[in-house]
MIZABA-444206 format. One record per residue (C-alpha): x, y, z; residue number from 1. Coordinates in steps of 0.02 Angstrom, whole numbers, always signed. Layout:
     c1     c2     c3 domar
      X      Y      Z   NUM
...
! end
This chain:
     c1     c2     c3 domar
  -1235    +85  -1919     1
  -1134     -3  -2054     2
  -1130    +66  -2232     3
  -1184   -106  -2295     4
  -1342    -94  -2191     5
  -1388    +76  -2262     6
  -1361    +12  -2438     7
  -1457   -149  -2410     8
  -1614    -58  -2357     9
  -1592   +100  -2464    10
  -1574   +209  -2310    11
  -1506   +386  -2325    12
  -1439   +383  -2147    13
  -1448   +288  -1984    14
  -1635   +289  -1941    15
  -1599   +271  -1756    16
  -1472   +409  -1737    17
  -1484   +528  -1589    18
  -1448   +672  -1707    19
  -1626   +716  -1756    20
  -1698   +888  -1784    21
  -1833   +955  -1669    22
  -1953   +963  -1816    23
  -1928   +776  -1848    24
  -1963   +718  -1671    25
  -2105   +594  -1656    26
  -2209   +588  -1499    27
  -2369   +491  -1463    28
  -2530   +583  -1415    29
  -2498   +551  -1230    30
  -2331   +643  -1238    31
  -2405   +782  -1344    32
  -2529   +813  -1205    33
  -2386   +824  -1080    34
  -2291   +944  -1193    35
  -2440  +1059  -1206    36
  -2462  +1055  -1018    37
  -2277  +1093   -987    38
  -2283  +1240  -1108    39
  -2438  +1304  -1019    40
  -2354  +1285   -848    41
  -2198  +1378   -904    42
  -2306  +1514   -980    43
  -2387  +1530   -808    44
  -2211  +1545   -732    45
  -2230  +1386   -630    46
  -2096  +1268   -566    47
  -2100  +1091   -635    48
  -2047   +913   -596    49
  -2025   +792   -743    50
  -1979   +610   -707    51
  -1969   +451   -809    52
  -1868   +294   -835    53
  -1706   +305   -936    54
  -1751   +316  -1120    55
  -1936   +351  -1091    56
  -1926   +513  -1189    57
  -1895   +650  -1059    58
  -1767   +737  -1169    59
  -1878   +722  -1322    60
  -2019   +805  -1225    61
  -1904   +947  -1169    62
  -1840   +973  -1346    63
  -2018   +984  -1409    64
  -2058  +1109  -1271    65
  -1906  +1213  -1321    66
  -1965  +1211  -1500    67
  -2137  +1276  -1450    68
  -2079  +1418  -1337    69
  -2041  +1580  -1431    70
  -1858  +1629  -1409    71
  -1908  +1811  -1396    72
  -2010  +1777  -1239    73
  -1915  +1638  -1151    74
  -1732  +1615  -1106    75
  -1697  +1429  -1085    76
  -1539  +1368   -998    77
  -1504  +1181   -992    78
  -1388  +1106   -861    79
  -1349   +920   -859    80
  -1220   +924   -719    81
  -1329   +895   -568    82
  -1180   +866   -454    83
  -1131  +1050   -455    84
  -1093  +1132   -289    85
  -1195  +1279   -226    86
  -1082  +1414   -299    87
  -1072  +1337   -473    88
  -1260  +1306   -472    89
  -1294  +1489   -435    90
  -1168  +1540   -568    91
  -1267  +1438   -694    92
  -1425  +1519   -631    93
  -1350  +1692   -656    94
  -1313  +1646   -836    95
  -1493  +1586   -856    96
  -1561  +1753   -797    97
  -1432  +1856   -889    98
  -1322  +1915   -744    99
  -1133  +1912   -738   100
  -1081  +1768   -624   101
   -990  +1815   -464   102
   -843  +1732   -378   103
   -923  +1665   -219   104
  -1089  +1583   -176   105
  -1135  +1727    -61   106
  -1096  +1857   -195   107
  -1194  +1761   -326   108
  -1346  +1745   -214   109
  -1335  +1928   -168   110
  -1334  +1973   -352   111
  -1488  +1867   -378   112
  -1577  +1949   -232   113
  -1536  +2123   -296   114
  -1597  +2073   -467   115
  -1765  +2021   -393   116
  -1785  +2193   -314   117
  -1735  +2287   -471   118
  -1826  +2179   -597   119
  -1946  +2277   -704   120
  -2125  +2213   -701   121
  -2137  +2217   -890   122
  -1986  +2106   -926   123
  -2001  +2033  -1101   124
  -1906  +1869  -1075   125
  -1948  +1738   -944   126
  -1797  +1634   -888   127
  -1819  +1444   -882   128
  -1683  +1343   -795   129
  -1686  +1157   -836   130
  -1587  +1046   -718   131
  -1569   +872   -795   132
  -1517   +717   -698   133
  -1585   +801   -541   134
  -1597   +633   -453   135
  -1407   +645   -436   136
  -1414   +809   -339   137
  -1350   +800   -161   138
  -1477   +825    -22   139
  -1382   +979    +33   140
  -1411  +1057   -138   141
  -1594  +1007   -142   142
  -1612  +1083    +31   143
  -1556  +1249    -41   144
  -1666  +1255   -196   145
  -1822  +1312   -105   146
  -1733  +1476    -71   147
  -1757  +1513   -256   148
  -1943  +1530   -221   149
  -1923  +1623    -56   150
  -1901  +1809    -24   151
  -1977  +1917   -161   152
  -1986  +1765   -275   153
  -2139  +1705   -180   154
  -2232  +1860   -242   155
  -2147  +1881   -410   156
  -2109  +1726   -513   157
  -1961  +1781   -617   158
  -1896  +1608   -659   159
  -1964  +1434   -695   160
  -1860  +1295   -620   161
  -1880  +1126   -709   162
  -1811   +975   -616   163
  -1790   +822   -728   164
  -1737   +649   -672   165
  -1775   +467   -639   166
  -1930   +415   -538   167
  -1830   +409   -378   168
  -1818   +599   -386   169
  -2004   +611   -347   170
  -1979   +491   -202   171
  -1835   +595   -133   172
  -1933   +756   -147   173
  -2078   +672    -58   174
  -1974   +653   +100   175
  -2006   +770   +244   176
  -1832   +845   +225   177
  -1878   +920    +55   178
  -2059   +968    +89   179
  -2022  +1155    +70   180
  -1957  +1127   -106   181
  -2091  +1003   -158   182
  -2231  +1117    -99   183
  -2169  +1251   -219   184
  -2169  +1138   -373   185
  -2339  +1172   -448   186
  -2335  +1046   -591   187
  -2273   +866   -584   188
  -2260   +750   -734   189
  -2215   +568   -764   190
  -2158   +523   -940   191
  -2223   +349   -978   192
  -2142   +225  -1100   193
  -2222   +189  -1269   194
  -2367    +68  -1281   195
  -2362    -72  -1415   196
  -2449    +33  -1549   197
  -2334   +179  -1511   198
  -2180    +69  -1535   199
  -2241    +18  -1707   200
  -2276   +198  -1758   201
  -2109   +254  -1688   202
  -2013   +125  -1791   203
  -2109   +173  -1947   204
  -2075   +358  -1918   205
  -1888   +337  -1893   206
  -1870   +225  -2046   207
  -1973   +344  -2153   208
  -1859   +489  -2105   209
  -1713   +385  -2167   210
  -1797   +357  -2336   211
  -1877   +186  -2308   212
  -2052   +179  -2383   213
  -2093     -2  -2338   214
  -2126    -99  -2179   215
  -1963   -180  -2124   216
  -2020   -246  -1955   217
  -2169   -369  -1962   218
  -2297   -359  -1821   219
  -2228   -508  -1725   220
  -2052   -433  -1733   221
  -2118   -266  -1666   222
  -2209   -359  -1526   223
  -2047   -444  -1470   224
  -1950   -282  -1482   225
  -2080   -189  -1379   226
  -2089   -326  -1247   227
  -1900   -329  -1227   228
  -1878   -140  -1219   229
  -2035   -102  -1119   230
  -2070    +39  -1241   231
  -1915   +138  -1194   232
  -1867   +233  -1351   233
  -1680   +230  -1318   234
  -1683    +40  -1306   235
  -1794    +27  -1461   236
  -1663   +130  -1555   237
  -1517    +25  -1497   238
  -1593   -146  -1528   239
  -1678    -89  -1688   240
  -1509    -36  -1758   241
  -1431   -202  -1710   242
  -1575   -296  -1791   243
  -1553   -200  -1954   244
  -1367   -241  -1956   245
  -1403   -426  -1928   246
  -1537   -427  -2063   247
  -1418   -345  -2187   248
  -1281   -470  -2145   249
  -1403   -613  -2178   250
  -1465   -527  -2336   251
  -1642   -532  -2268   252
  -1773   -420  -2347   253
  -1868   -398  -2184   254
  -1817   -389  -2000   255
  -1906   -546  -1944   256
  -1945   -598  -1766   257
  -1796   -716  -1756   258
  -1680   -574  -1809   259
  -1748   -462  -1672   260
  -1722   -603  -1547   261
  -1543   -619  -1611   262
  -1518   -432  -1591   263
  -1580   -443  -1412   264
  -1453   -582  -1380   265
  -1314   -477  -1457   266
  -1365   -329  -1350   267
  -1361   -436  -1192   268
  -1189   -504  -1238   269
  -1113   -333  -1259   270
  -1119   -326  -1449   271
  -1045   -498  -1484   272
  -1145   -601  -1609   273
! end
């Protein structure tokens, strides 16, 4: 965001930045309910599936979950490279559990198996392995994941596997080929976009964090912004930032409906006003 924009609206920083602290995350009641359920599921050592459209707030939900889980009791490992091969996936898994990664896939899996046998029943920390962008995983890798719940793991849940991705991930896992994996995923969540009231509250929250104490987006402007973005927070951020820049350039005191429409046009044209 341009310095002129920040000055024009007395903003301390870009209100739509991705760099926001966990404590400052805003989530509507519907997402808070999901967060509480996810925390409960992980506490029960379940495996989870979390899907949603791009920008619907999946990462925000996971960050809120991370913030709620005590570090002394849970070891969270986040992996965003879903195209890993079997060996590298198991190496990441070893790191999640606290084992030294081995050189080959067979050696890594053997180490995991031995760890299951030797694991003390009163372990203090529960490992949680979050695989983002799981819709990009190859079928061959998905075929192999159910092994993580086989063997002694069927009787002793030492790890929670969280698969995160776009809605097509649920469709893929629903195929007969992956029924063994899907049957072992106890909790399944869909992260929905914001509704119109949520979009208004979200804008107000982000602007307040940046030091703005007044309403910059009139109701009709918010309605257009919500309709265009479908309530996807990432799109609200992007177009909201463009709209503020345009308003500052025009020396407007408010981000009116026509400015939002102009920002949408700029967004569609690749940033060219």
